[in-house]
NUROZA-210771 format. One record per residue (C-alpha): residue number from 0; residue in three letters; chain; x, y, z. Coordinates in Angstrom, 1 decimal, padded with zeros to 4 digits. Example, Ala and Ser with C-alpha at 12.3 -4.5 7.8 and 13.67 -1.06 7.14 Angstrom:
- 0_ALA_A_012.3_-004.5_007.8
- 1_SER_A_013.7_-001.1_007.1
END
This chain:
- 0_MET_A_-010.9_-012.8_-033.1
- 1_ASP_A_-008.5_-010.6_-035.1
- 2_HIS_A_-008.7_-006.8_-035.5
- 3_GLN_A_-010.5_-006.9_-038.9
- 4_ALA_A_-013.1_-009.3_-037.7
- 5_ARG_A_-013.8_-007.0_-034.7
- 6_GLU_A_-014.3_-004.0_-037.0
- 7_ALA_A_-016.7_-006.1_-039.2
- 8_ALA_A_-018.8_-007.1_-036.3
- 9_PRO_A_-019.9_-003.9_-034.5
- 10_ASP_A_-022.6_-005.6_-032.5
- 11_SER_A_-020.0_-008.0_-031.2
- 12_ALA_A_-017.7_-005.1_-030.3
- 13_THR_A_-020.6_-003.3_-028.5
- 14_ARG_A_-021.5_-006.5_-026.6
- 15_ARG_A_-017.8_-007.0_-025.6
- 16_LEU_A_-017.6_-003.4_-024.4
- 17_VAL_A_-020.8_-003.7_-022.3
- 18_THR_A_-019.8_-007.1_-020.9
- 19_GLY_A_-016.3_-005.9_-020.2
- 20_ALA_A_-017.4_-002.7_-018.6
- 21_GLY_A_-019.9_-004.6_-016.5
- 22_ALA_A_-017.2_-007.0_-015.3
- 23_VAL_A_-014.9_-004.2_-014.3
- 24_THR_A_-017.7_-002.3_-012.6
- 25_LEU_A_-018.8_-005.4_-010.7
- 26_GLY_A_-015.2_-006.1_-009.7
- 27_SER_A_-014.7_-002.5_-008.5
- 28_LEU_A_-018.0_-002.6_-006.7
- 29_LEU_A_-017.1_-005.8_-004.8
- 30_ALA_A_-013.7_-004.3_-003.9
- 31_ASN_A_-015.4_-001.2_-002.5
- 32_VAL_A_-017.9_-003.4_-000.5
- 33_ALA_A_-015.0_-005.3_000.9
- 34_ALA_A_-013.3_-002.1_002.0
- 35_TYR_A_-016.5_-000.8_003.5
- 36_LEU_A_-017.0_-004.1_005.4
- 37_LEU_A_-013.5_-003.8_006.7
- 38_HIS_A_-014.2_-000.6_008.5
- 39_LEU_A_-017.5_-001.5_010.0
- 40_PRO_A_-016.3_-004.3_012.3
- 41_ALA_A_-013.0_-002.7_012.9
- 42_SER_A_-014.7_000.4_014.4
- 43_ARG_A_-016.6_-001.8_016.8
- 44_TRP_A_-013.8_-004.1_017.7
- 45_LEU_A_-011.1_-001.5_018.2
- 46_GLY_A_-013.0_001.3_019.9
- 47_PRO_A_-012.4_005.0_019.1
- 48_GLY_A_-008.6_005.2_019.9
- 49_GLY_A_-007.7_002.0_018.2
- 50_TYR_A_-009.9_002.7_015.2
- 51_GLY_A_-008.3_006.0_014.7
- 52_ALA_A_-004.9_004.4_014.5
- 53_PHE_A_-006.3_001.6_012.3
- 54_ALA_A_-007.9_004.0_009.8
- 55_ALA_A_-004.6_005.9_009.5
- 56_LEU_A_-002.6_002.8_009.0
- 57_ILE_A_-005.0_001.2_006.5
- 58_SER_A_-004.6_004.3_004.4
- 59_ALA_A_-000.8_004.5_004.8
- 60_PRO_A_000.1_002.3_001.8
- 61_LEU_A_-001.2_005.1_-000.4
- 62_LEU_A_001.7_007.3_000.8
- 63_VAL_A_004.2_005.0_-000.8
- 64_ALA_A_002.1_003.4_-003.6
- 65_VAL_A_001.2_006.6_-005.5
- 66_PRO_A_003.1_005.2_-008.5
- 67_SER_A_000.8_002.2_-008.6
- 68_LEU_A_-002.1_004.5_-009.2
- 69_ALA_A_-000.6_005.5_-012.6
- 70_LEU_A_001.1_002.3_-013.4
- 71_GLN_A_-002.1_000.4_-014.5
- 72_ALA_A_-003.0_003.1_-017.0
- 73_VAL_A_000.6_003.4_-018.3
- 74_VAL_A_001.0_-000.4_-018.7
- 75_ALA_A_-002.3_-000.7_-020.5
- 76_ARG_A_-001.5_002.1_-022.9
- 77_GLU_A_002.0_000.8_-023.6
- 78_LEU_A_000.8_-002.8_-024.1
- 79_VAL_A_-001.5_-001.5_-026.9
- 80_ARG_A_001.5_000.4_-028.4
- 81_GLY_A_003.4_-002.9_-028.7
- 82_PRO_A_006.1_-003.5_-026.1
- 83_PRO_A_006.1_-007.1_-024.9
- 84_SER_A_004.4_-007.9_-021.6
- 85_GLY_A_007.8_-009.0_-020.2
- 86_ALA_A_009.2_-005.5_-020.6
- 87_LEU_A_006.1_-004.0_-018.9
- 88_ARG_A_006.4_-006.5_-016.0
- 89_SER_A_010.0_-005.4_-015.7
- 90_LEU_A_008.9_-001.8_-015.4
- 91_GLY_A_006.4_-002.8_-012.7
- 92_ALA_A_009.1_-004.7_-010.8
- 93_ARG_A_011.5_-001.7_-011.0
- 94_VAL_A_008.7_000.7_-009.7
- 95_ALA_A_007.9_-001.9_-006.9
- 96_ALA_A_011.6_-002.0_-005.9
- 97_LEU_A_011.7_001.8_-005.7
- 98_VAL_A_008.5_001.8_-003.7
- 99_ALA_A_010.0_-000.8_-001.3
- 100_VAL_A_012.9_001.5_-000.6
- 101_ILE_A_010.7_004.5_-000.1
- 102_ALA_A_008.4_002.4_002.2
- 103_ALA_A_011.4_001.3_004.3
- 104_LEU_A_012.7_004.8_004.6
- 105_ALA_A_009.2_006.1_005.5
- 106_VAL_A_008.4_003.7_008.3
- 107_VAL_A_009.8_005.8_011.2
- 108_PRO_A_008.6_009.2_010.0
- 109_VAL_A_005.1_007.9_009.3
- 110_SER_A_005.0_006.1_012.6
- 111_LEU_A_005.9_009.4_014.4
- 112_ALA_A_003.5_011.4_012.3
- 113_LEU_A_000.6_009.0_012.9
- 114_ASP_A_001.6_008.2_016.5
- 115_THR_A_001.4_004.5_015.8
- 116_PRO_A_003.8_001.6_016.7
- 117_VAL_A_006.7_001.2_014.3
- 118_LEU_A_006.0_-002.5_013.7
- 119_ALA_A_002.3_-001.7_012.8
- 120_THR_A_003.4_001.1_010.6
- 121_ALA_A_005.9_-001.1_008.8
- 122_ALA_A_003.2_-003.8_008.3
- 123_ALA_A_000.9_-001.1_006.9
- 124_LEU_A_003.5_000.2_004.4
- 125_ALA_A_004.6_-003.2_003.3
- 126_PRO_A_001.9_-003.8_000.7
- 127_GLY_A_003.0_-000.7_-001.3
- 128_PRO_A_005.4_-002.7_-003.6
- 129_VAL_A_002.8_-005.5_-004.0
- 130_LEU_A_000.2_-002.9_-005.1
- 131_CYS_A_002.6_-001.8_-007.8
- 132_LEU_A_003.0_-005.4_-009.0
- 133_LEU_A_-000.8_-005.8_-008.9
- 134_ALA_A_-001.3_-002.6_-010.9
- 135_THR_A_001.1_-003.8_-013.5
- 136_GLU_A_-000.9_-007.1_-013.9
- 137_GLN_A_-004.2_-005.1_-014.0
- 138_GLY_A_-002.7_-002.9_-016.7
- 139_LEU_A_-001.7_-005.9_-018.8
- 140_LEU_A_-005.3_-007.3_-018.5
- 141_GLN_A_-006.7_-003.9_-019.4
- 142_GLY_A_-004.4_-003.4_-022.4
- 143_ALA_A_-005.2_-006.9_-023.6
- 144_GLU_A_-008.9_-006.1_-023.3
- 145_ARG_A_-009.4_-009.0_-020.8
- 146_PHE_A_-012.0_-007.1_-018.9
- 147_ARG_A_-013.7_-010.1_-017.2
- 148_ALA_A_-010.3_-011.2_-015.8
- 149_LEU_A_-009.6_-007.6_-014.7
- 150_GLY_A_-013.0_-007.5_-012.9
- 151_ALA_A_-012.2_-010.7_-011.1
- 152_VAL_A_-008.7_-009.5_-010.1
- 153_LEU_A_-010.2_-006.2_-008.8
- 154_ALA_A_-012.7_-008.1_-006.7
- 155_LEU_A_-010.1_-010.6_-005.4
- 156_ALA_A_-007.7_-007.8_-004.6
- 157_GLY_A_-010.4_-005.9_-002.7
- 158_ALA_A_-011.2_-009.0_-000.7
- 159_GLY_A_-007.5_-009.7_-000.2
- 160_LYS_A_-007.0_-006.3_001.4
- 161_ALA_A_-010.0_-006.6_003.7
- 162_LEU_A_-010.2_-010.2_004.9
- 163_PRO_A_-006.8_-010.5_006.7
- 164_PRO_A_-007.4_-007.5_009.0
- 165_ASP_A_-011.0_-008.6_009.6
- 166_ALA_A_-009.7_-012.0_010.7
- 167_LEU_A_-006.9_-010.7_012.8
- 168_ILE_A_-008.5_-007.8_014.7
- 169_PRO_A_-011.2_-009.8_016.6
- 170_ALA_A_-008.6_-012.4_017.5
- 171_GLY_A_-006.4_-009.7_018.9
- 172_GLY_A_-003.4_-010.9_017.0
- 173_GLY_A_-001.2_-010.2_014.1
- 174_GLY_A_000.1_-006.8_013.2
- 175_TRP_A_-003.1_-005.2_014.6
- 176_ALA_A_-002.5_-006.1_018.2
- 177_PRO_A_-000.6_-002.8_018.9
- 178_VAL_A_-003.4_-000.9_017.1
- 179_ARG_A_-006.0_-002.5_019.3
- 180_ALA_A_-004.3_-000.9_022.3
- 181_GLY_A_-004.7_002.5_020.7
- 182_PRO_A_-002.2_005.3_019.9
- 183_GLN_A_001.1_005.4_021.7
- 184_GLY_A_001.3_007.5_024.7
END
């Protein structure tokens, strides 16, 4: 539907807005439920010492992925203004590369500050650049008013963040094995 047709059909625009907002809300809700369900079993499987390290490490990507928090909004706004999506993806890739460098430089200081194993800290910081690429794609969906797809991506991303640790922790393997043992002594 072109822009003129949208303006001529206000009921359709309202329906699209409500449907789009509902899809994004549902996707965000599912992502938050996945995050909540990540912490419940982790607290039981890891015990107090291990869970403390786990909770610190699960939040560590935010230290290096702060640019991703703004990237979705910037990409959505810019897409509406007219730059091609390729140029915006290039911006996202440059920000992700910068975040990768920052994450690599931050591993040892963060490990020392959190009193967690270096390998576990590196594994926790590694998603930072991926979060930037994901935020770029979410911004492209938002700017193109593809809210159902955005809601689906939000839900899948939330599950993608929660399911791997929930699968690895009870098995005692993967990058969470050092966390299971608790903080370094």
